[in-house]
N, C-alpha and C positions, 0 to 999 in steps of 0.2 A: 318861843319856838318849840314845837313838839320834837323831842330827841329822836323820834323814829321817822321824821320827814326829811326829805332831801335838801331842804333849804338851809340846813345846818352847815352845808359846805360854804355858805356865804360868810361864815365866821372866819374864813381863811382867805380873805381878799388879797393879802400880800403874796400868798403862794399862787393864787389864780392870776394875779397881775404878772408875776415872774414867768409863768407858763405862757400867758398871752404875748409877752415880750420875746418869746422864742427861747427862753432859758429852760433848764431841765431840773427844776426843784425836786427834791426827794419826796416820796409819798408821805402824806399826812398820817395814814394808818398802815401798819404792817401786821398781817396775820402770821403767827408762828405756830406750826404744828409740832409740839414736843415729841409726839410719837404717832405711829400708825397702828399701834396695838390698841385693841378696844375690848372692853368687858361685855359689850352688848353686840347683838347680831341683827341690826336693823335691816329689814329687807329694802333693797334699792338704795342703800347708803351711798351718798355721793362724796364721802369724805376721803378715806384712805384708799390705797390701791389693794386689790384682791391679792392675798398671800404675802403682802409686804409687811414685815415686822422689823421696822427700823425706828430708832429714836435719836434725838439730838442729845449730846452730852451737855453737862452744865457749862463747861468751858465754851462750847460752841454757842450756846444761847447767850451767855454773858458777853461774848465777843460781838455777837449780832446786836445786842441791846446797846452796847457802848457805841457801836458804829451808827446805829439808828439815831441815837441821841445827838451824836456829833454832826450828823448830816441834817439835823433839823426836824426829824420825825417827831410827831406829837404823841402818838398812841400806839400801843401794841395790844393785840388780842390773842390770847392763848386759846387755841381751838383745835380742830382736827380736820383731816387726819383721823386719828383714833381718839381715845379718851385722854385728854391732857394730863390728868392726875395719875394715870398709870405710869408715867415717867416720874421716878422719885426726885428728879432734879427740877421739876416744874415749879414747885413752891419756892425753891431758892431763887429760881430765875424771876419769878413774880416779885419776890422781895427785892432783888437787885434792880429790876425795872422801876419799882417804886422809889428806891434810893436815888436813881438817876433823875427822877422827876418826870418820868414818862407816865401818861395816863394808861391804866391797865384794865383790860376786860378779860373775862374768863367765860368760855362756853363749855359746859360739862353735862354729862348725862346724870350726874348726881350720885352715882354708885360708889364713888371713891372719896366723897367728902367725909371728913373725920375730925375728931377733936384735935388731931395733930396738925391738920392743915387749915382748919377754918380760921384761926386767929390771924396768921400771916395773909391769908386771902382777904379777909375783911379789912386788915390794916393797909393794904396796898391797892386793892381793886376799886375802880370807880363803879363797876357793875359786875354782876355774875348772873348768867342766864342758864337755867337748868332746862335741858331739852326733855320735857316730860311727855308731851305728845299724847296725853290720855287723861281721862277723868275717872278711869276704873282700871282695876288690875287686868281685866280681860283685854281692854284696848291696848294697855301697855305691853302685854305679851305679844300682841299683833304688830305693834309699831316698833318694838325694841327687841323682840325675839328671845327674851329671857323672863324669868319669874322673880323679879326683885322690886316690884312696885312699892311694897310696904317699906322696904329698907330705904329706898330712895326718898319716900315721904318722911321717914324718920330723920334722914340726913338734912332735908330741907328745913324741918322743924328746928333742928339743932343750929343750923346756919342763921335762921331768922332770930331765934332766941339769943344767940351770941351777938348778933348785930345790935339788938336793943340793949343788951347788957353792956356792950362796949361803947354804945352811942356812936356806932360807925355810920358814916354817910354813904356807904356802899349801897347801890341800888340792886335789889334782888328780884329777879323775874323768872317766870316759867313760860316756856314756849310750846306751841302746838302747831305742827305742820299739818295743814288740812289737804286732803286729797280724796280721790274717788273712794278709797277704802276707809277713810276716817271721817266721813261726813255724817255720822250719826248725831242728830240734833240733841239727843239725850246725853250722849257722852260729852259733847261740846259744852252743854250747860253744866254737867257735873264737873268738868275741868275748871270752869269759872268759879263754881261754888267751892271747889277744893282749894283753889288759889286764895280765895277770900279767907277760908278757914285757916290756911297755912300762914296768912299774914304777910304774903310777899307784896312787893311794891307794884308789880304789874303782871298781867296774864296776856300774852301776845299770840295772835293768830297770824300765820303766814302761809301762803299757798305753796304746796310742793308740786312742782310742775315740770321738772326736768324730763324731757321726752314725752310730755303729756300731749294728747291730741286736743285740738282747739275745742271741739264740741264737748268733750269730756270735761274740760276745764270750765267752760261756761255752765255745764250741767251742775257740777257740784257747787258752784257759786250761787246759783239760783235757789239752792236748797239750804243755804245757811243764812239764818236771820241774825246778822251781826248787830243790827240796831237793838234788838232785845238783849243780846249778850252784853253789849257795851253799857246799856242802862243798868246793868247789875253792878257797875263800878261803885266802890265805896270811897270814903275819905282816905283809906289806907291802901286799897288795891285798885289800880286803874286797869280797865279792860281795853285793850287796843288791838287794832288789826292793820295790816298793810293795805290801807284804803286805796292807794293809787293802783296797786297791782290787782286787787280784786275788781276795781272799776274797769280796768283794761280787759280783764278776763270776761266780765259781764258783757262789755260792749264789743267783745271779739277784736280788740285792738292789741294783738300780740306782736305785730310788726313794729320795728323800732321807729321812733318818732324823730330821729336825727340821722344825719348822714355819715357821721364818724364817731367812733368810740374815743372818748377822752378820759374815761374813768381810770384807765391804767396808770395815769400820771399821779393819781392821788391815793391809791391803795394798791398794795402788793402782798405777796405771800412767800414765806419761807417754809418749805415742806420738811417733814421729818427726815428725809434723805439728804437735806442740805441744798436742794435745788430751789431757786427762786423762779416763780412763775408769774405770768403777766396779770393774772387775776385769780380769784378764788374758784372760778369754774373751770380752770385749766390745769388743775393738779394732775400730774402724770401724763400730760399731753406734750410730746417731745417738741413740736413746732412752737409751743408757747413757753418752753423753758428758756429762761434768759441768762442762766449761769448757775454756778455752784459756789456756795460759801466755803466749800472745802478747797477750792482752787483760787478764788479771787475775793477781793474785798467787795463789800456791798456797793461802795462808790464805783469801783471798776465795772461791776455788773450793770449798774444803773446807767452808765455812760457807754456801754459796750455795743458793738455791732450786732451781737446776738439779740439784745433787747430791741434794737432798731428793726431787725429782721422780723422778730415776733410781732411787733406793732404793725409792720407792713402786711403780715399774714392774717390780720383780723378781717374776717368776712362776717359782717353783721347778719347776713342771711343764714349763717350756720351757727350763730351764737345762741346760747340758752335764752329763750324768750323771757322778758321781764327780769333780766339778770340783776345781780347785786347792785351794779352801777347804773342801771337803766334810768331811774328817775332823776339822779343828779346829772347824768349825761344829757338829759333834756335841758337842764339849766345851763350847762357848759356850752352846749350847741348854740343855744340862743345868744349867749354872751359873745360867741365868736362871730356872729353874723353882723354885717355892717348895717347900721340903722341911721336914718336921717334925723336931724334935729334932736340929737340926744340930750342937749342941755335944756330942752323944754319939757318939764315934768308936769 
């Protein structure tokens, strides 16, 4: 199974069955925002809250991780919010998550990778994705708002070299959010060539479409030749893209293909302010805040009336099109429908 495809949710049939039986199993994956502070100034960033400079303490993150483990959570992703590694406690939290036996992922802009944190990251993370979003210094300045492209590349080089020196099994990838402003075919090709040169495990394209107009989305998809880019894959570096999302954009199928959101049951978010939100797209939206880890345990929040109210407030017509949970929501929706003759395969 491709690790970027939604069918990986089928590896958790026991959790799905508990949910289908009317129980309330805890999320498989929890995103943790260690901080809202960031070293980059990406235009249109959908991560932290404007003007918010808050961070989780090491004790708070350790407490959350312990609770997640005890509740049966499988994985945690340290992300943003801001740049996770700007919180000096993040690496210790990553180390503790690994100690507990949780699968750990890290999303970073790469600017704060260093010799001091690379080793514990590689020892504990299943994967690290660097949000590079460029194949050139010029595009990186446009997408990240700063001039540190070369230093980020140096950090990635150090990370990859350390991986092979340590014989780490951590998957290292670079990501590129494609949009109206970033659809330069030459830069997309340069990004792939750069990923291959760096020796990362994958180069991934994903559409940036928050608030995007349908016609604009379709327009930029038609001008990206992903087949040619994917064919550049090598034995070491795989070139991948969010095929399902790009296909929906190309065919103008941005409306949801299901009647109810079920994704909130399987993934959740703890923000840098300590709030838990119903999904990664609802950071800072009060009606989708389900509680605070500063006031309640995660278990209390998960079973709270606030969470039930937030779920009831979900309006698919107002949700981000092709959201993070969209493609596995399609699978879950189909699984909840009554089907005749299910024993005849």
